[in-house]
C-alpha atoms as one frame of an Amber mdcrd trajectory, in Angstrom:
protein
   5.675  53.240 -39.711   3.092  51.183 -41.509   5.131  48.027 -40.640   4.135
  48.441 -37.041   0.442  48.050 -37.675   0.951  44.590 -39.269   2.064  43.228
 -35.880   0.001  41.686 -33.116   1.085  40.559 -29.534   1.509  36.868 -30.386
   4.234  37.740 -32.881   6.540  39.760 -30.579   9.657  37.743 -31.415   8.990
  37.919 -35.138   8.406  41.704 -34.812  11.730  42.159 -33.090  13.564  40.458
 -35.993  11.649  42.534 -38.501  12.550  45.779 -36.653  16.205  44.862 -36.547
  16.321  44.545 -40.341  13.971  47.406 -41.014  15.056  50.346 -43.220  13.183
  52.792 -41.107  14.713  55.870 -39.591  13.951  55.059 -35.977  16.374  52.977
 -33.983  13.908  51.115 -31.788  16.425  48.945 -30.052  18.398  51.966 -28.867
  15.283  53.710 -27.589  14.135  50.585 -25.760  17.403  50.084 -24.000  17.279
  53.717 -22.854  13.661  53.424 -21.588  13.762  49.843 -20.097  15.667  49.592
 -16.810  14.990  48.448 -13.222  16.541  51.537 -11.653  17.593  54.779 -13.186
  20.431  55.110 -10.650  22.303  52.424 -12.471  22.255  54.356 -15.697  24.588
  57.129 -16.749  23.406  60.639 -16.392  20.954  61.163 -19.268  21.427  63.986
 -21.754  18.856  66.632 -22.339  17.868  64.973 -25.621  17.309  61.652 -23.845
  15.184  63.332 -21.173  13.163  65.089 -23.799  12.817  61.878 -25.730  11.503
  60.104 -22.603   8.892  62.734 -21.991   7.863  63.004 -25.610   8.030  59.239
 -26.279   4.292  58.655 -26.290   3.921  61.072 -29.289   6.212  58.906 -31.409
   5.049  55.521 -30.154   3.751  52.980 -32.610   2.433  49.459 -32.150   5.887
  48.158 -32.986   7.680  50.181 -30.308   5.176  49.203 -27.659   5.517  45.580
 -28.552   9.295  46.005 -28.445   9.074  47.449 -24.943   6.884  44.606 -23.804
   9.322  42.089 -25.242  12.281  43.765 -23.455  10.416  43.830 -20.137   9.454
  40.173 -20.490  13.075  39.269 -21.227  14.255  41.069 -18.106  11.557  39.483
 -16.012  12.284  36.024 -17.455  15.976  36.413 -16.754  15.370  37.502 -13.238
  12.997  34.582 -12.617  15.531  32.152 -14.032  18.198  33.634 -11.795  15.958
  33.183  -8.772  15.160  29.608  -9.788  18.816  28.635 -10.086  19.767  30.341
  -6.701  16.524  29.081  -4.875  15.719  25.636  -6.507  19.297  24.469  -6.357
  19.341  25.411  -2.696  16.186  23.534  -1.926  17.207  20.574  -4.057  20.883
  20.122  -3.136  20.613  21.019   0.555  17.130  20.706   2.087  15.783  17.929
  -0.162  19.007  15.964   0.013  19.056  16.269   3.831  15.518  14.889   4.016
  16.372  12.016   1.635  19.408  11.233   3.688  17.271  11.133   6.874  14.814
   8.823   5.032  17.651   6.469   4.105  18.887   6.439   7.697  15.349   5.690
   8.956  14.758   2.931   6.437  18.108   1.317   7.365  17.101   1.393  11.016
  13.574   0.078  10.324  14.723  -2.845   8.203  17.498  -3.663  10.696  14.861
  -3.861  13.449  12.546  -5.885  11.208  15.314  -8.366  10.540  16.091  -8.688
  14.263  12.464  -9.508  15.143  11.857 -11.826  12.200  15.029 -13.734  13.095
  13.783 -14.093  16.752  10.401 -15.329  15.507  12.089 -17.941  13.293  14.184
 -19.164  16.191  11.086 -19.517  18.372   9.272 -21.570  15.732  12.271 -23.861
  15.424  12.217 -24.432  19.158   8.522 -25.486  19.303   8.444 -29.191  20.204
   5.531 -29.781  22.636   2.886 -28.131  20.525   1.052 -31.375  19.816   0.083
 -32.133  23.394  -1.029 -28.530  24.039  -3.149 -28.199  20.882  -7.000 -28.437
  21.450  -8.736 -31.469  20.047 -11.738 -29.357  18.901 -12.113 -25.918  17.380
 -14.038 -23.565  19.560 -15.857 -20.440  18.384 -13.223 -18.315  20.059 -10.452
 -20.250  18.332 -12.179 -19.848  14.930 -12.634 -16.086  15.488  -8.939 -15.679
  16.209  -8.009 -17.692  13.160 -10.275 -15.465  11.070  -8.667 -12.420  12.689
  -5.219 -13.799  11.728  -6.507 -14.196   8.079  -7.547 -10.545   7.982  -4.217
  -9.387   9.399  -2.267 -11.487   6.878  -4.381 -10.254   3.988  -3.714  -6.680
   5.153  -0.048  -7.476   5.441   0.041  -8.790   1.900  -1.661  -5.643   0.636
   0.499  -3.266   2.581   3.712  -5.134   1.668   2.858  -4.807  -2.044   2.044
  -1.099  -1.592   5.278  -0.546   0.358   7.443  -1.934  -2.400   5.556  -0.419
  -5.337   5.112   3.012  -3.720   8.811   3.079  -2.687   9.932   2.258  -6.248
   7.446   4.668  -7.701   8.480   7.502  -5.410  12.182   7.194  -6.151  11.632
   6.701  -9.850   9.396   9.810 -10.090  11.817  11.899  -7.981  14.784  10.733
 -10.171  12.870  11.549 -13.387  11.954  14.995 -12.065  15.557  15.641 -11.164
  16.802  14.752 -14.618  14.260  17.052 -16.176  15.133  19.853 -13.731  18.841
  19.565 -14.566  18.150  19.610 -18.330  16.037  22.781 -17.996  18.714  24.516
 -15.919  21.417  23.541 -18.405  19.358  24.974 -21.263  18.869  28.191 -19.354
  22.525  28.774 -18.429  23.777  27.336 -21.801  26.362  25.117 -20.195  26.539
  21.569 -18.903  26.568  21.359 -15.081  28.183  18.569 -13.032  25.925  15.904
 -11.498  24.892  17.020  -7.981  25.065  14.648  -5.012  21.288  14.179  -4.966
  21.380  12.855  -8.552  24.032  10.240  -7.657  22.039   9.229  -4.580  18.771
   8.850  -6.429  20.419   6.973  -9.268  22.011   4.545  -6.820  18.743   4.274
  -4.833  16.686   3.586  -7.974  19.252   1.007  -9.171  19.198  -0.834  -5.815
  15.321  -0.935  -5.813  15.259  -2.327  -9.311  17.551  -5.133  -8.283  15.702
  -5.857  -5.024  14.123  -9.325  -5.177  10.738  -9.666  -3.485   9.623 -12.930
  -5.035  10.415 -15.160  -2.049   8.927 -12.803   0.528   5.811 -12.292  -1.556
   5.436 -16.016  -2.164   5.838 -16.687   1.539   3.176 -14.180   2.477   0.737
 -15.283  -0.290   1.153 -18.945   0.537   0.542 -18.352   4.264  -2.528 -16.325
   3.468  -3.890 -19.201   1.300  -3.141 -21.739   4.074  -4.951 -19.672   6.734
  -7.864 -19.096   4.369  -8.141 -22.826   3.837  -7.847 -23.444   7.599 -10.636
 -21.024   8.289 -12.895 -22.873   5.857 -12.019 -26.278   7.427 -12.750 -24.869
  10.902 -16.019 -23.548   9.712 -16.963 -26.984   8.315 -16.000 -28.495  11.697
 -18.177 -26.003  13.588 -21.063 -26.747  11.225 -20.747 -30.453  11.906 -20.513
 -29.719  15.647 -23.666 -27.645  15.612 -25.393 -30.397  13.540 -24.428 -32.945
  16.081 -25.659 -30.812  18.935 -29.013 -30.178  17.224 -29.399 -33.904  16.476
 -28.521 -34.669  20.137 -31.202 -32.236  21.280 -33.767 -33.743  18.902 -32.860
 -37.249  20.018 -33.232 -36.283  23.649 -36.581 -34.665  22.947 -37.977 -37.654
  21.077 -36.608 -40.033  23.706 -38.459 -38.133  26.407 -41.687 -38.294  24.414
 -41.344 -42.001  23.748 -40.688 -42.533  27.466 -43.721 -40.522  28.354 -45.898
 -42.589  25.958 -44.478 -45.879  27.245 -45.122 -44.795  30.817 -48.658 -43.753
  30.000 -49.280 -47.000  28.146 -47.923 -49.181  30.931 -50.012 -47.276  33.539
 -53.169 -47.710  31.464 -52.401 -51.442  31.008 -52.095 -51.920  34.804 -55.394
 -50.177  35.429 -57.149 -52.308  32.780 -55.894 -55.422  34.457 -57.847 -54.581
  37.709 -61.009 -53.597  35.789 -63.121 -56.752  35.793 -66.009 -55.128  33.943
 -63.831 -54.229  30.979 -64.027 -56.634  28.042 -60.808 -58.387  27.331 -59.278
 -57.444  24.041 -55.935 -57.568  22.264 -54.212 -54.614  24.012 -50.866 -56.291
  24.426 -49.297 -54.340  21.469 -48.080 -50.760  21.851 -49.940 -48.026  19.996
 -48.924 -47.410  16.413 -47.603 -43.861  17.166 -45.285 -45.204  19.814 -43.896
 -47.834  17.432 -43.332 -45.167  14.767 -41.635 -42.899  17.205 -39.308 -45.688
  18.330 -38.370 -46.348  14.667 -37.630 -42.632  14.124 -35.634 -42.664  17.333
 -33.500 -45.616  16.125 -32.917 -43.904  12.772 -31.995 -40.637  14.448 -29.515
 -42.410  16.748 -27.918 -43.988  13.632 -27.590 -40.650  11.870 -26.233 -39.041
  15.046 -23.495 -41.683  15.262 -22.567 -41.079  11.631 -22.466 -37.288  12.242
 -20.210 -37.829  15.254 -17.847 -39.864  13.232 -17.697 -37.161  10.566 -17.206
 -34.514  13.191 -14.376 -36.388  14.888 -12.774 -37.011  11.556 -12.981 -33.324
  10.692 -11.563 -32.403  14.135  -8.623 -34.609  13.512  -8.128 -33.143  10.026
  -8.275 -29.551  11.269  -5.946 -30.269  14.152  -3.309 -31.777  11.839  -3.735
 -28.917   9.387  -3.335 -26.331  12.190  -0.203 -28.035  13.461   1.354 -28.094
   9.983   0.316 -24.431   9.505   2.053 -23.343  12.680   5.061 -25.599  12.566
   5.886 -25.472   8.856   4.065 -22.720   7.033   4.539 -20.018   9.689   8.236
 -20.960   9.964   8.515 -20.627   6.201   6.958 -17.214   6.373   9.329 -16.006
   9.030  12.255 -17.459   7.109  11.211 -15.607   3.940  10.670 -12.355   5.849
  14.015 -12.783   7.644  15.864 -13.116   4.381  14.011 -10.231   2.785  14.504
  -7.898   5.796  18.173  -8.757   5.801  18.445  -7.880   2.147  16.657  -4.585
   2.661  18.750  -3.816   5.732  21.950  -4.370   3.700  20.672  -2.241   0.834
  19.824   0.740   2.990  22.983   0.464   5.009  24.950   0.735   1.745  22.797
   3.641   0.655  23.405   5.266   4.031  27.127   5.085   3.521  26.782   6.496
  -0.013  24.638   9.341   1.218  27.023  10.352   3.982  30.079  10.208   1.685
  28.293  12.390  -0.894  27.310  14.969   1.768  30.895  15.089   3.066  32.212
  15.525  -0.467  29.650  18.234  -1.117  30.545  20.089   2.044  34.290  20.040
   1.346
């Protein structure tokens, strides 16, 4: 009996082995099997000795027998939990989860098919654009610039969401496939036999393989390039608007100075006429204009010169922005639609193939 007091709860498995090889008189395993059961109705009718043993068991209990009982109960509980896991997890995995994944494949096939249809239409429209030159504005308005900036924000968001869509899609299927492989290994270890690959494993393996082979370089390059072009166009438009505002301010300043010079000239001429009729006034050299008027006229001439130069720069910038905008819409936007058309077609084909695989696996699983 002293062996029992050398045990502690963390060493239950070791204790069981020790009891099995013990030279003691008590047969602990036989007693445990009589005591541990879920329902006495499943047992044979106990003998009087067994009943007496059950009632008097506490008198003969040792630490070893209590640990042995705990171990037996834990084994029964563990086996029942494992059984529930295999009847419940397999059901959720192979039926409900598979059904949802099949619906996701169907939805993705429909989505990418629709995307391909619209991108193809957009590409056709861009190819048919011929009279865009005559309809394009010669100057960039504030409203036009705001809409270009809005397009830049939309395209930047598209680039971000496109990257997330592909990465998250790959990450989700890879994580789900990794979980499934681990799940199957654990079940095989529990039931001590190798199980056949369920339909969901084949679907996820095929799905993961297709995503790994999916090429996104052309689509990503098309989106990134168009974002860069729109960003550059926004900056060019901003420079054009700055030049426009500069010209407008210089025009206002020129008009203001011109009015002041005109006022001074009018005042000077009026004073000169009055002096001509004043016989008492001493004649002096008043034929020249006042110095401030002469200075203002020089400033006015210089301002007119700088305004002409600013107008030339503005007109040159307008032409540059107009040409860049036409190239952006005619070429770069068409290249974007072409890249997205090709990518959406590839995705549509991929999910259409996965859809066929998923339906065949479900049919085989049902039969």
